[in-house]
C-alpha positions as CSV (number, residue, x, y, z in Angstrom):
1,M,41.1,-36.9,8.9
2,N,37.3,-37.2,8.8
3,E,35.7,-35.5,5.8
4,M,32.7,-33.3,6.7
5,K,29.4,-34.4,5.2
6,T,26.2,-32.7,4.5
7,L,22.6,-33.7,3.3
8,A,21.2,-31.9,0.4
9,A,18.1,-31.9,-1.9
10,V,19.8,-32.4,-5.4
11,L,18.2,-31.8,-8.8
12,S,19.7,-34.3,-11.2
13,E,17.0,-34.4,-13.9
14,I,14.4,-31.8,-15.1
15,N,10.8,-32.8,-14.2
16,K,12.0,-35.4,-11.7
17,P,11.8,-35.4,-7.9
18,L,14.7,-33.9,-5.9
19,R,16.9,-36.6,-4.3
20,I,18.3,-36.4,-0.8
21,E,21.9,-37.2,-1.0
22,E,24.9,-37.2,1.3
23,L,27.7,-35.0,-0.1
24,L,31.2,-34.1,1.0
25,V,31.7,-30.5,2.0
26,P,34.6,-28.9,0.1
27,D,37.3,-26.8,1.8
28,L,36.4,-23.2,2.1
29,L,37.9,-20.8,-0.5
30,A,38.8,-17.2,0.4
31,G,35.6,-15.2,0.8
32,Q,33.5,-18.3,1.5
33,V,31.5,-19.2,4.8
34,L,30.3,-22.5,6.1
35,V,26.8,-22.2,7.5
36,R,24.6,-24.7,9.3
37,I,21.3,-24.1,7.8
38,S,18.4,-23.9,10.2
39,Y,15.5,-23.1,7.9
40,S,15.0,-22.6,4.2
41,G,12.1,-21.0,2.4
42,I,10.7,-22.4,-0.8
43,C,9.4,-20.2,-3.7
44,H,8.5,-20.6,-7.3
45,T,12.0,-20.0,-8.5
46,Q,12.9,-23.5,-7.3
47,L,9.8,-24.9,-8.9
48,N,10.7,-23.2,-12.2
49,E,14.2,-24.7,-12.0
50,M,12.8,-28.2,-11.4
51,R,10.5,-28.0,-14.4
52,G,13.0,-26.4,-16.7
53,L,10.9,-23.3,-17.2
54,K,13.9,-21.1,-17.0
55,G,15.5,-22.7,-20.1
56,K,18.3,-25.2,-20.5
57,D,20.0,-26.1,-17.2
58,R,23.7,-26.2,-17.8
59,F,24.7,-27.1,-14.2
60,L,22.9,-30.4,-13.5
61,P,23.2,-32.0,-11.1
62,H,23.0,-29.1,-8.6
63,T,21.6,-28.0,-5.2
64,L,18.8,-25.5,-4.8
65,G,17.4,-22.9,-2.4
66,H,18.0,-19.1,-2.2
67,E,16.6,-17.9,1.2
68,G,17.3,-19.2,4.7
69,S,18.7,-18.7,8.1
70,G,21.5,-20.5,10.0
71,V,24.6,-20.2,12.1
72,V,28.1,-19.7,10.9
73,E,30.4,-22.7,11.6
74,A,33.6,-21.7,9.7
75,I,34.9,-18.9,7.7
76,G,37.5,-18.8,4.8
77,A,40.4,-16.3,4.5
78,D,39.5,-12.7,4.0
79,V,36.0,-13.0,5.4
80,K,35.3,-9.9,7.5
81,K,31.5,-9.7,7.6
82,V,30.7,-12.6,9.9
83,K,32.4,-14.7,12.5
84,I,31.9,-18.2,13.9
85,G,28.8,-18.4,15.9
86,D,26.9,-15.6,14.2
87,R,23.3,-16.0,13.4
88,V,22.7,-15.1,9.8
89,V,20.2,-14.6,7.0
90,L,21.1,-16.1,3.6
91,T,19.8,-14.2,0.7
92,W,20.2,-14.5,-3.1
93,I,20.5,-10.7,-3.3
94,K,24.1,-9.5,-3.4
95,G,25.4,-7.4,-0.5
96,S,28.8,-6.4,0.7
97,G,31.7,-8.8,1.0
98,S,33.5,-11.2,-1.3
99,D,31.5,-12.5,-4.4
100,I,32.4,-16.1,-4.9
101,P,29.9,-17.3,-7.6
102,A,30.0,-21.0,-7.3
103,T,31.1,-24.0,-5.4
104,S,30.8,-27.7,-5.7
105,Y,30.3,-30.8,-3.5
106,K,31.3,-34.3,-4.2
107,R,29.3,-37.5,-3.9
108,K,31.0,-40.6,-2.4
109,D,31.8,-41.9,-5.8
110,G,33.7,-38.7,-6.6
111,S,31.1,-37.3,-9.0
112,I,30.4,-33.5,-8.8
113,V,27.2,-31.7,-7.6
114,N,27.3,-28.1,-8.5
115,S,26.2,-25.2,-6.3
116,G,25.9,-21.5,-6.7
117,A,27.0,-18.7,-4.4
118,I,24.1,-19.7,-2.2
119,S,22.2,-22.9,-1.5
120,T,19.7,-23.5,1.3
121,F,18.2,-27.0,0.7
122,I,21.1,-28.4,2.5
123,T,22.1,-28.9,6.1
124,K,25.7,-27.5,5.8
125,A,26.2,-25.0,3.1
126,V,29.2,-23.3,1.6
127,I,28.1,-19.7,1.0
128,S,29.6,-16.6,-0.5
129,E,30.2,-13.9,2.0
130,N,28.1,-11.3,0.1
131,R,25.0,-13.5,0.5
132,L,25.0,-13.2,4.3
133,V,23.7,-10.7,6.7
134,K,24.2,-11.0,10.5
135,I,20.9,-10.8,12.6
136,P,20.2,-10.1,16.2
137,D,19.7,-12.9,18.7
138,E,16.2,-11.7,19.4
139,I,14.9,-12.9,16.0
140,P,13.9,-16.6,15.8
141,L,15.7,-18.4,13.0
142,R,12.4,-19.8,11.9
143,E,10.9,-16.4,10.9
144,A,14.4,-15.0,9.9
145,A,14.4,-17.2,6.9
146,L,11.9,-15.0,5.3
147,L,14.2,-12.1,5.4
148,G,16.3,-13.8,2.6
149,C,13.8,-13.4,-0.3
150,A,10.1,-12.9,0.5
151,I,10.4,-9.8,2.7
152,P,13.2,-8.0,0.8
153,T,11.5,-8.6,-2.5
154,G,7.9,-7.9,-1.6
155,A,8.5,-5.2,1.0
156,G,11.3,-3.8,-1.1
157,I,9.1,-3.2,-4.0
158,V,6.9,-1.0,-1.8
159,L,9.7,0.8,0.0
160,N,12.4,1.0,-2.7
161,T,10.9,0.5,-6.1
162,M,7.7,2.5,-5.4
163,D,8.4,4.6,-2.4
164,I,4.8,4.5,-1.6
165,S,3.4,7.3,0.7
166,A,0.4,7.5,3.0
167,G,-3.0,7.9,1.4
168,K,-2.1,6.1,-1.9
169,S,-3.8,3.0,-3.4
170,I,-2.1,-0.2,-4.3
171,A,-3.4,-3.5,-6.0
172,I,-1.4,-6.6,-5.5
173,F,-1.8,-9.5,-7.8
174,G,-0.9,-12.8,-6.3
175,M,-0.9,-13.2,-2.5
176,G,1.9,-15.6,-2.0
177,G,5.0,-14.8,0.1
178,I,6.1,-11.8,-2.0
179,G,2.5,-10.4,-2.4
180,L,1.9,-10.7,1.3
181,S,5.2,-9.0,2.1
182,A,4.2,-6.2,-0.1
183,L,0.9,-5.9,1.6
184,L,2.6,-5.7,5.0
185,A,4.9,-2.9,3.8
186,A,2.1,-1.0,2.1
187,K,0.1,-1.2,5.4
188,A,3.2,0.0,7.4
189,K,3.5,3.0,5.0
190,G,-0.1,4.0,5.5
191,A,-1.6,3.1,2.0
192,L,-5.2,4.1,2.1
193,K,-6.5,1.3,-0.1
194,I,-4.8,-2.1,-0.3
195,I,-6.5,-4.4,-2.9
196,A,-5.5,-8.0,-2.8
197,I,-6.1,-10.2,-5.9
198,D,-5.8,-13.9,-6.0
199,I,-7.7,-17.1,-7.1
200,S,-7.6,-18.6,-3.6
201,E,-10.2,-17.8,-1.0
202,E,-7.9,-18.9,1.7
203,R,-5.2,-16.5,0.5
204,L,-7.7,-13.7,0.3
205,K,-8.9,-14.3,3.8
206,Q,-5.3,-14.2,5.0
207,S,-4.8,-11.0,3.1
208,I,-7.7,-9.4,5.0
209,S,-6.2,-10.6,8.3
210,L,-2.9,-8.9,7.4
211,G,-4.4,-5.5,6.5
212,A,-5.9,-5.6,2.9
213,T,-8.8,-3.2,2.7
214,H,-10.4,-5.0,-0.3
215,I,-10.1,-8.5,-1.9
216,L,-10.9,-9.6,-5.3
217,N,-11.2,-13.2,-6.6
218,A,-9.8,-13.3,-10.2
219,K,-11.9,-16.5,-10.9
220,N,-15.1,-14.7,-10.2
221,D,-14.6,-10.9,-10.2
222,A,-14.1,-8.5,-13.2
223,V,-10.8,-7.4,-11.6
224,I,-10.0,-4.3,-13.7
225,E,-13.6,-2.9,-13.5
226,A,-13.6,-3.6,-9.7
227,I,-10.3,-1.8,-9.2
228,M,-11.6,1.2,-11.2
229,K,-14.8,1.3,-9.1
230,L,-12.7,1.1,-5.8
231,T,-10.5,4.1,-7.0
232,D,-13.2,6.5,-8.3
233,N,-12.6,5.3,-11.9
234,K,-9.0,6.5,-11.9
235,G,-7.1,3.3,-11.3
236,A,-4.7,2.4,-8.6
237,D,-1.7,4.5,-7.9
238,Y,0.5,1.4,-7.8
239,T,0.1,-2.2,-8.8
240,V,2.3,-5.2,-8.0
241,E,2.3,-8.5,-10.0
242,S,3.8,-11.4,-8.1
243,A,1.6,-14.2,-9.4
244,G,3.8,-14.9,-12.4
245,K,0.9,-15.1,-14.9
246,K,0.7,-13.4,-18.2
247,E,-3.0,-12.4,-17.6
248,S,-2.3,-10.9,-14.2
249,M,0.7,-8.9,-15.6
250,E,-1.5,-7.5,-18.3
251,M,-4.3,-6.7,-15.8
252,A,-1.8,-5.1,-13.4
253,F,-0.6,-2.7,-16.0
254,K,-4.2,-1.9,-17.3
255,S,-5.3,-1.2,-13.6
256,V,-2.9,1.6,-12.8
257,R,-4.0,5.2,-13.3
258,D,-3.1,7.4,-16.1
259,N,-0.5,10.3,-15.5
260,G,2.0,8.5,-13.4
261,G,0.5,5.2,-12.2
262,L,3.2,2.6,-11.7
263,C,3.0,-1.2,-12.3
264,V,5.8,-3.3,-10.9
265,I,6.4,-6.8,-12.3
266,A,7.9,-9.3,-9.8
267,G,6.5,-12.6,-11.1
268,N,8.4,-14.9,-13.4
269,L,6.9,-16.2,-16.7
270,S,8.2,-19.4,-18.4
271,L,11.1,-18.8,-20.8
272,G,9.8,-17.3,-24.1
273,E,6.4,-16.4,-22.8
274,K,5.4,-12.8,-23.6
275,I,2.9,-10.2,-22.4
276,Q,0.9,-7.7,-24.6
277,L,0.4,-4.0,-23.8
278,D,-1.5,-1.3,-25.5
279,P,1.1,1.4,-26.3
280,F,-1.5,4.1,-26.0
281,D,-1.6,3.3,-22.3
282,L,2.0,4.3,-22.2
283,I,1.2,7.6,-24.0
284,K,-1.5,8.2,-21.3
285,G,1.3,8.1,-18.6
286,K,0.9,4.6,-17.3
287,R,4.3,3.2,-16.3
288,I,5.6,-0.4,-16.1
289,I,8.9,-1.6,-14.7
290,G,10.5,-4.8,-13.4
291,T,12.3,-5.2,-10.0
292,W,15.4,-7.1,-9.0
293,G,14.7,-8.2,-5.5
294,G,12.8,-5.0,-4.6
295,Q,16.0,-3.0,-5.2
296,T,17.1,-4.3,-1.9
297,Q,20.5,-3.5,-0.3
298,P,20.8,-6.4,2.1
299,D,23.2,-4.8,4.5
300,R,20.9,-1.8,4.8
301,D,17.5,-3.3,4.5
302,I,17.7,-6.6,6.4
303,P,18.8,-4.9,9.6
304,M,15.9,-2.5,9.2
305,Y,13.4,-5.4,8.8
306,S,15.0,-7.0,11.8
307,D,14.3,-3.9,13.9
308,W,10.7,-4.0,12.6
309,V,10.4,-7.6,13.8
310,I,11.8,-6.9,17.2
311,S,9.6,-3.8,17.7
312,G,6.4,-5.7,16.6
313,K,6.0,-3.6,13.5
314,L,6.5,-6.7,11.3
315,N,5.0,-10.1,12.4
316,L,6.7,-12.8,10.3
317,K,4.9,-15.6,12.1
318,Q,1.8,-14.8,10.2
319,L,3.5,-15.5,6.9
320,V,4.6,-19.1,7.7
321,C,2.0,-21.6,6.7
322,R,3.7,-25.0,7.1
323,V,7.1,-26.4,8.0
324,F,8.5,-29.7,6.4
325,A,11.6,-31.9,7.1
326,L,14.3,-32.0,4.4
327,K,13.4,-35.6,3.7
328,D,10.0,-34.4,2.6
329,I,11.2,-31.7,0.3
330,N,9.2,-32.9,-2.8
331,E,6.0,-32.9,-0.7
332,A,6.9,-29.4,0.4
333,V,7.3,-28.2,-3.1
334,E,4.1,-29.7,-4.2
335,Y,2.3,-28.2,-1.2
336,M,3.8,-24.8,-2.0
337,E,2.5,-25.0,-5.5
338,N,-1.0,-26.2,-4.8
339,N,-2.1,-25.3,-1.2
340,A,0.2,-22.7,0.4
341,V,-1.3,-19.8,2.1
342,G,1.9,-18.0,3.0
343,R,5.5,-19.3,2.9
344,V,6.5,-22.9,3.2
345,L,9.7,-23.6,5.2
346,I,12.1,-26.5,5.5
347,D,13.3,-27.2,9.1
348,M,16.7,-28.9,8.9
349,E,16.4,-30.3,12.3
350,L,13.1,-32.2,11.7
351,T,13.4,-35.9,11.0
């Protein structure tokens, strides 16, 4: 009997490049699904893992990736959510179905490579049933990959965490995949003022093309003062921090209005890094909260976003900035960190 093989980008050492390795695919457990990955997104979570910024990594060596798209090739016992041949989105956010927290692959020499409930830097992946959502055939798998993290988190912040309404103002700090997704949702909900903040002129230009009403370059502009001026010295009704920087988190909180303004933190700091707030701002009614994937319920929200894509309400093509082959994963990660204007994808069929 021939053993099934897969190619995966494996993290074996912190602060070292990922290595493309051929691994043996394990037999499926009850509640697991084998997916042929078509596309995977890359975000700063993977960069933080590679650099050890999330703390001690107890699972080395392991696979990476937490958003993607693909086609179901096999299902384990008790799987009811998907069937062979279904086109699916893979998401790190838990939905309905069996929750199988981990799996492992083997190298040719028998050594183990760990993997979690989801992994997408891999050509054939064993995935927990609750990290999958079936999507309609009309949605290209290329754009569908963004429905696994960027859109649910960014748009989810606006739709679920904030429940923003027409006529409100929002300032978004960090115009990467999550920030741009928040922008698109704010536009769809009729926000009156959408203020995009970044240090990249290219990202700010893209923000304008996607619907931002104002842009601020944090390198050159006095951000808090500019937001106050744009909001009649009241502050924004809502702010989102998705840059993952201490300074932008503090500015985002300072920039919301008194008496109910809400700041939502989506970015990740390095382990142990702290932010400072003036407690008097809390007394004045400013609010600050975190978000876990935009409070997304995948089985409810991803089908809704799919409908938006099909109807033209949500154009995901505009968010994809560059596509790499799996063999070029380290170049893709570097590009994502330094040059990306939108979301970087890995195409598993590129050679």
